[in-house]
C-alpha positions as a Markdown table, in Angstrom:
| # | Residue | x | y | z |
|---|---|---|---|---|
| 1 | Unk | 208.8 | 135.9 | 91.9 |
| 2 | Unk | 210.6 | 132.7 | 92.8 |
| 3 | Unk | 213.1 | 131.1 | 90.8 |
| 4 | Unk | 213.0 | 127.7 | 89.6 |
| 5 | Unk | 215.4 | 126.4 | 92.1 |
| 6 | Unk | 214.1 | 128.3 | 95.1 |
| 7 | Unk | 212.5 | 126.5 | 97.9 |
| 8 | Unk | 208.8 | 126.9 | 98.6 |
| 9 | Unk | 207.5 | 129.1 | 101.3 |
| 10 | Unk | 207.0 | 127.6 | 104.7 |
| 11 | Unk | 203.1 | 128.0 | 104.5 |
| 12 | Unk | 202.6 | 126.4 | 101.1 |
| 13 | Unk | 201.4 | 122.8 | 100.8 |
| 14 | Unk | 203.1 | 120.6 | 98.4 |
| 15 | Unk | 201.0 | 119.5 | 95.4 |
| 16 | Unk | 199.5 | 116.1 | 95.7 |
| 17 | Unk | 200.7 | 113.4 | 93.4 |
| 18 | Unk | 198.5 | 111.4 | 91.2 |
| 19 | Unk | 198.4 | 108.4 | 93.6 |
| 20 | Unk | 197.6 | 110.7 | 96.6 |
| 21 | Unk | 194.8 | 112.4 | 94.6 |
| 22 | Unk | 193.4 | 109.0 | 93.8 |
| 23 | Unk | 193.5 | 108.0 | 97.4 |
| 24 | Unk | 191.8 | 111.3 | 98.4 |
| 25 | Unk | 189.1 | 110.7 | 95.9 |
| 26 | Unk | 188.6 | 107.2 | 97.2 |
| 27 | Unk | 188.6 | 108.5 | 100.8 |
| 28 | Unk | 186.2 | 111.4 | 100.0 |
| 29 | Unk | 183.1 | 109.3 | 99.8 |
| 30 | Unk | 184.3 | 107.3 | 102.8 |
| 31 | Unk | 184.4 | 110.5 | 104.8 |
| 32 | Unk | 180.6 | 110.9 | 104.1 |
| 33 | Unk | 179.9 | 107.3 | 104.7 |
| 34 | Unk | 178.0 | 107.8 | 108.0 |
| 35 | Unk | 175.5 | 110.3 | 106.4 |
| 36 | Unk | 175.1 | 108.3 | 103.2 |
| 37 | Unk | 174.6 | 105.0 | 105.1 |
| 38 | Unk | 171.9 | 106.6 | 107.2 |
| 39 | Unk | 170.1 | 108.0 | 104.1 |
| 40 | Unk | 170.3 | 104.6 | 102.4 |
| 41 | Unk | 168.9 | 102.8 | 105.5 |
| 42 | Unk | 166.0 | 105.3 | 105.7 |
| 43 | Unk | 165.3 | 104.8 | 102.0 |
| 44 | Unk | 165.3 | 101.0 | 102.4 |
| 45 | Unk | 162.9 | 101.3 | 105.3 |
| 46 | Unk | 160.6 | 103.5 | 103.4 |
| 47 | Unk | 160.6 | 101.1 | 100.4 |
| 48 | Unk | 160.1 | 98.1 | 102.7 |
| 49 | Unk | 157.1 | 99.9 | 104.4 |
| 50 | Unk | 155.6 | 100.7 | 101.0 |
| 51 | Unk | 155.8 | 97.1 | 99.9 |
| 52 | Unk | 154.4 | 95.8 | 103.1 |
| 53 | Unk | 151.4 | 98.2 | 103.4 |
| 54 | Unk | 149.4 | 96.9 | 100.4 |
| 55 | Unk | 149.5 | 93.4 | 101.8 |
| 56 | Unk | 148.6 | 94.6 | 105.2 |
| 57 | Unk | 145.7 | 96.7 | 103.9 |
| 58 | Unk | 144.5 | 93.8 | 101.9 |
| 59 | Unk | 144.7 | 91.5 | 104.9 |
| 60 | Unk | 142.8 | 94.1 | 107.0 |
| 61 | Unk | 140.2 | 94.4 | 104.2 |
| 62 | Unk | 139.7 | 90.7 | 104.0 |
| 63 | Unk | 139.4 | 90.4 | 107.8 |
| 64 | Unk | 136.8 | 93.2 | 107.7 |
| 65 | Unk | 134.8 | 91.3 | 105.1 |
| 66 | Unk | 135.0 | 88.1 | 107.1 |
| 67 | Unk | 133.8 | 90.0 | 110.1 |
| 68 | Unk | 130.9 | 91.6 | 108.4 |
| 69 | Unk | 129.8 | 88.3 | 106.8 |
| 70 | Unk | 130.4 | 86.3 | 109.9 |
| 71 | Unk | 126.7 | 85.6 | 110.2 |
| 72 | Unk | 126.7 | 83.7 | 107.0 |
| 73 | Unk | 129.6 | 81.4 | 107.9 |
| 74 | Unk | 129.5 | 81.1 | 111.6 |
| 75 | Unk | 126.6 | 79.2 | 113.2 |
| 76 | Unk | 127.5 | 80.4 | 116.7 |
| 77 | Unk | 125.9 | 83.8 | 116.1 |
| 78 | Unk | 122.8 | 82.5 | 114.2 |
| 79 | Unk | 120.4 | 83.6 | 117.0 |
| 80 | Unk | 121.3 | 87.3 | 116.6 |
| 81 | Unk | 122.1 | 87.1 | 112.8 |
| 82 | Unk | 120.3 | 89.9 | 111.0 |
| 83 | Unk | 120.1 | 88.1 | 107.7 |
| 84 | Unk | 118.3 | 85.1 | 109.4 |
| 85 | Unk | 116.0 | 87.6 | 111.1 |
| 86 | Unk | 115.0 | 89.1 | 107.8 |
| 87 | Unk | 114.5 | 85.6 | 106.3 |
| 88 | Unk | 112.3 | 84.6 | 109.2 |
| 89 | Unk | 110.2 | 87.7 | 108.8 |
| 90 | Unk | 109.7 | 87.0 | 105.1 |
| 91 | Unk | 108.7 | 83.4 | 105.8 |
| 92 | Unk | 106.3 | 84.6 | 108.5 |
| 93 | Unk | 104.6 | 87.1 | 106.2 |
| 94 | Unk | 104.3 | 84.4 | 103.4 |
| 95 | Unk | 102.7 | 81.9 | 105.9 |
| 96 | Unk | 100.3 | 84.6 | 107.2 |
| 97 | Unk | 99.3 | 85.5 | 103.7 |
| 98 | Unk | 98.5 | 81.8 | 102.8 |
| 99 | Unk | 96.6 | 81.4 | 106.1 |
| 100 | Unk | 94.4 | 84.4 | 105.4 |
| 101 | Unk | 93.8 | 83.4 | 101.9 |
| 102 | Unk | 92.7 | 79.9 | 103.0 |
| 103 | Unk | 90.4 | 81.4 | 105.6 |
| 104 | Unk | 88.8 | 83.7 | 103.1 |
| 105 | Unk | 87.7 | 80.8 | 100.9 |
| 106 | Unk | 84.6 | 79.1 | 102.4 |
| 107 | Unk | 84.5 | 75.3 | 102.7 |
| 108 | Unk | 82.3 | 73.2 | 100.6 |
| 109 | Unk | 78.7 | 73.0 | 101.8 |
| 110 | Unk | 77.8 | 70.0 | 104.0 |
| 111 | Unk | 75.6 | 67.6 | 102.1 |
| 112 | Unk | 74.8 | 63.9 | 102.0 |
| 113 | Unk | 76.3 | 61.9 | 99.1 |
| 114 | Unk | 74.2 | 62.4 | 96.0 |
| 115 | Unk | 72.0 | 59.6 | 94.7 |
| 116 | Unk | 72.0 | 58.3 | 91.1 |
| 117 | Unk | 68.7 | 60.0 | 90.5 |
| 118 | Unk | 70.0 | 63.4 | 91.6 |
| 119 | Unk | 73.1 | 63.1 | 89.5 |
| 120 | Unk | 71.0 | 62.2 | 86.5 |
| 121 | Unk | 68.8 | 65.2 | 87.2 |
| 122 | Unk | 71.8 | 67.5 | 87.0 |
| 123 | Unk | 72.0 | 66.7 | 83.3 |
| 124 | Unk | 68.4 | 67.9 | 82.8 |
| 125 | Unk | 69.0 | 71.5 | 83.7 |
| 126 | Unk | 71.4 | 73.9 | 85.3 |
| 127 | Unk | 68.7 | 74.9 | 87.8 |
| 128 | Unk | 68.4 | 71.4 | 89.2 |
| 129 | Unk | 72.2 | 71.2 | 89.5 |
| 130 | Unk | 72.3 | 74.5 | 91.5 |
| 131 | Unk | 69.3 | 73.6 | 93.7 |
| 132 | Unk | 71.2 | 70.8 | 95.7 |
| 133 | Unk | 74.3 | 71.3 | 97.9 |
| 134 | Unk | 75.8 | 68.2 | 96.4 |
| 135 | Unk | 75.3 | 69.6 | 92.9 |
| 136 | Unk | 76.9 | 72.9 | 93.8 |
| 137 | Unk | 79.9 | 71.1 | 95.5 |
| 138 | Unk | 80.5 | 69.0 | 92.4 |
| 139 | Unk | 80.2 | 72.0 | 90.1 |
| 140 | Unk | 82.4 | 74.1 | 92.3 |
| 141 | Unk | 85.1 | 71.4 | 92.1 |
| 142 | Unk | 84.9 | 71.5 | 88.4 |
| 143 | Unk | 85.2 | 75.4 | 88.4 |
| 144 | Unk | 88.3 | 75.1 | 90.5 |
| 145 | Unk | 90.0 | 73.1 | 87.7 |
| 146 | Unk | 89.2 | 76.0 | 85.3 |
| 147 | Unk | 90.3 | 78.7 | 87.8 |
| 148 | Unk | 86.8 | 80.2 | 87.9 |
| 149 | Unk | 85.7 | 79.1 | 91.3 |
| 150 | Unk | 85.1 | 82.8 | 92.2 |
| 151 | Unk | 81.9 | 82.7 | 90.2 |
| 152 | Unk | 80.4 | 80.1 | 92.5 |
| 153 | Unk | 81.8 | 81.8 | 95.6 |
| 154 | Unk | 80.3 | 85.1 | 94.6 |
| 155 | Unk | 76.9 | 83.5 | 93.9 |
| 156 | Unk | 76.9 | 81.7 | 97.3 |
| 157 | Unk | 77.9 | 85.0 | 99.1 |
| 158 | Unk | 75.0 | 86.8 | 97.5 |
| 159 | Unk | 72.6 | 84.0 | 98.6 |
| 160 | Unk | 73.9 | 84.3 | 102.1 |
| 161 | Unk | 73.5 | 88.0 | 102.1 |
| 162 | Unk | 69.8 | 87.6 | 101.2 |
| 163 | Unk | 69.2 | 85.6 | 104.4 |
| 164 | Unk | 70.4 | 88.5 | 106.6 |
| 165 | Unk | 68.0 | 90.9 | 108.3 |
| 166 | Unk | 70.3 | 92.9 | 110.6 |
| 167 | Unk | 71.2 | 96.2 | 109.0 |
| 168 | Unk | 74.8 | 96.4 | 110.4 |
| 169 | Unk | 75.5 | 92.8 | 109.3 |
| 170 | Unk | 74.1 | 93.5 | 105.9 |
| 171 | Unk | 76.4 | 96.5 | 105.5 |
| 172 | Unk | 79.4 | 94.6 | 106.6 |
| 173 | Unk | 78.8 | 91.6 | 104.4 |
| 174 | Unk | 78.0 | 93.8 | 101.4 |
| 175 | Unk | 81.3 | 95.6 | 101.9 |
| 176 | Unk | 83.2 | 92.3 | 102.0 |
| 177 | Unk | 81.5 | 91.0 | 98.9 |
| 178 | Unk | 82.4 | 94.2 | 97.1 |
| 179 | Unk | 86.0 | 94.0 | 98.1 |
| 180 | Unk | 86.3 | 90.3 | 97.4 |
| 181 | Unk | 84.5 | 90.0 | 94.0 |
| 182 | Unk | 83.7 | 93.5 | 92.6 |
| 183 | Unk | 86.8 | 95.6 | 93.2 |
| 184 | Unk | 89.2 | 95.6 | 90.3 |
| 185 | Unk | 92.0 | 95.2 | 92.8 |
| 186 | Unk | 90.8 | 91.9 | 94.0 |
| 187 | Unk | 92.4 | 88.7 | 92.6 |
| 188 | Unk | 88.9 | 87.1 | 92.8 |
| 189 | Unk | 87.1 | 89.8 | 90.8 |
| 190 | Unk | 84.2 | 88.4 | 88.7 |
| 191 | Unk | 83.5 | 89.4 | 85.2 |
| 192 | Unk | 80.7 | 92.0 | 85.1 |
| 193 | Unk | 79.7 | 94.6 | 82.5 |
| 194 | Unk | 79.9 | 98.3 | 83.1 |
| 195 | Unk | 76.1 | 98.7 | 83.5 |
| 196 | Unk | 75.9 | 96.2 | 86.3 |
| 197 | Unk | 78.9 | 97.8 | 88.0 |
| 198 | Unk | 77.2 | 101.2 | 87.9 |
| 199 | Unk | 74.2 | 99.7 | 89.6 |
| 200 | Unk | 76.3 | 98.1 | 92.3 |
| 201 | Unk | 78.1 | 101.4 | 93.0 |
| 202 | Unk | 74.8 | 103.2 | 93.4 |
| 203 | Unk | 73.4 | 100.4 | 95.7 |
| 204 | Unk | 76.5 | 100.5 | 97.9 |
| 205 | Unk | 75.5 | 104.0 | 99.0 |
| 206 | Unk | 72.8 | 102.2 | 101.1 |
| 207 | Unk | 73.5 | 98.5 | 101.0 |
| 208 | Unk | 70.7 | 96.0 | 101.3 |
| 209 | Unk | 70.1 | 92.3 | 100.8 |
| 210 | Unk | 69.5 | 92.9 | 97.1 |
| 211 | Unk | 72.5 | 95.1 | 96.4 |
| 212 | Unk | 74.1 | 92.5 | 94.1 |
| 213 | Unk | 71.0 | 91.0 | 92.5 |
| 214 | Unk | 71.8 | 92.1 | 89.0 |
| 215 | Unk | 75.4 | 91.0 | 89.3 |
| 216 | Unk | 74.4 | 87.6 | 90.8 |
| 217 | Unk | 72.0 | 87.0 | 87.9 |
| 218 | Unk | 74.7 | 87.9 | 85.4 |
| 219 | Unk | 77.2 | 85.5 | 86.9 |
| 220 | Unk | 74.5 | 82.8 | 87.2 |
| 221 | Unk | 73.8 | 83.2 | 83.4 |
| 222 | Unk | 77.6 | 83.1 | 82.7 |
| 223 | Unk | 78.0 | 79.8 | 84.5 |
| 224 | Unk | 75.0 | 78.3 | 82.9 |
| 225 | Unk | 76.0 | 79.2 | 79.3 |
| 226 | Unk | 79.8 | 78.8 | 79.6 |
| 227 | Unk | 80.8 | 76.4 | 82.4 |
| 228 | Unk | 77.8 | 74.1 | 82.7 |
| 229 | Unk | 78.1 | 72.4 | 79.3 |
| 230 | Unk | 81.8 | 71.6 | 79.9 |
| 231 | Unk | 80.9 | 70.3 | 83.4 |
| 232 | Unk | 78.5 | 67.8 | 81.9 |
| 233 | Unk | 81.3 | 66.5 | 79.7 |
| 234 | Unk | 84.0 | 66.6 | 82.4 |
| 235 | Unk | 85.7 | 63.6 | 84.0 |
| 236 | Unk | 84.4 | 64.8 | 87.4 |
| 237 | Unk | 80.7 | 64.4 | 86.4 |
| 238 | Unk | 81.3 | 61.2 | 84.4 |
| 239 | Unk | 83.3 | 59.5 | 87.1 |
| 240 | Unk | 80.7 | 60.3 | 89.7 |
| 241 | Unk | 77.8 | 59.0 | 87.4 |
| 242 | Unk | 79.7 | 55.8 | 86.7 |
| 243 | Unk | 80.5 | 55.2 | 90.3 |
| 244 | Unk | 76.9 | 55.6 | 91.4 |
| 245 | Unk | 75.7 | 53.4 | 88.5 |
| 246 | Unk | 78.1 | 50.6 | 89.5 |
| 247 | Unk | 76.9 | 50.8 | 93.1 |
| 248 | Unk | 73.3 | 50.7 | 92.0 |
| 249 | Unk | 73.9 | 47.6 | 89.9 |
| 250 | Unk | 75.7 | 45.8 | 92.8 |
| 251 | Unk | 72.8 | 46.6 | 95.1 |
């Protein structure tokens, strides 16, 4: 053991004073400054990258959307634009549908202008009205206003079928009449009872000029009882009668 006044051994280090200890503690972190600074710099870069990525991703997403919708905003690519192609195809289908529908409806019969005597005769009976082309045209015009023109069209198609003698033509026309006016899928289907429909279905096994006779009679009766009285009181008939009466007086 060493006495209180004995000098310390050569290898022993003197104890650090309070000021020296404080300096050492302040210098301690400084000694690790290079490693700490590097870690701090790496952390800052990571945080900066994290903050920048959402903006970048959003910008890329927006750019992608603009690119995918370029056809809707940029007229330079309208020729190859898929959305315009689809639109053109839809318009073409609609136009074709309207053209086919217009072609399927026969035009009014050619006839001279009716005389005052003929128009007066129409009021006497439905038969006299239906005997003349001018009477059928005027009545058909009235039926169009009531959305029942298909009745007249069906009657006229049946009359045309009766004039045919060629077997293949008869079969083709009968099929078209069935599809246009008898089928429940047709927008121009006429109103027939179940009995008449059964007769037509049997007759269609071997079509002839008289395949639709029962149906034609039923539609004729329907027009006579239901539409004819309203036609006689319609503006179409009254205006025609007044016009011809005025011309007759002037002459």
